[in-house]
C-alpha positions as CSV (number, residue, x, y, z in Angstrom):
1,X,112.0,68.5,86.1
2,X,109.6,69.6,88.9
3,X,112.6,70.0,91.2
4,X,114.3,72.4,88.8
5,X,111.2,74.5,88.5
6,X,110.7,74.6,92.3
7,X,114.4,75.6,92.7
8,X,114.1,78.4,90.1
9,X,110.9,79.7,91.7
10,X,112.6,79.7,95.2
11,X,115.6,81.6,93.8
12,X,113.4,84.1,92.0
13,X,111.4,84.7,95.1
14,X,114.5,85.1,97.2
15,X,116.0,87.6,94.7
16,X,112.8,89.6,94.7
17,X,112.7,89.7,98.5
18,X,116.3,90.9,98.7
19,X,115.7,93.5,96.0
20,X,112.7,94.9,97.8
21,X,114.7,95.0,101.0
22,X,117.6,96.8,99.3
23,X,115.2,99.3,97.7
24,X,113.7,100.1,101.1
25,X,117.1,100.5,102.7
26,X,118.2,102.7,99.8
27,X,115.1,105.0,100.1
28,X,115.6,105.3,103.8
29,X,119.3,106.2,103.2
30,X,118.5,108.8,100.6
31,X,115.7,110.3,102.7
32,X,118.1,110.7,105.6
33,X,121.1,112.1,103.7
34,X,121.7,115.7,102.8
35,X,123.5,114.5,99.6
36,X,120.4,112.7,98.4
37,X,120.0,114.7,95.1
38,X,123.6,114.2,94.2
39,X,123.4,110.4,94.9
40,X,120.2,110.2,92.9
41,X,121.7,112.0,90.0
42,X,124.7,109.7,90.0
43,X,122.7,106.5,90.4
44,X,120.3,107.2,87.6
45,X,122.7,108.7,85.1
């Protein structure tokens, strides 16, 4: 039981780290792209 909980926690932590990394990369990409408003509109629609 404890092993399953530990594995789930590790997976969750890894997903959060990857998500934060992807968000940071995405923000850098949008900030450095002339088409940023268009990309933002598409991604949030």
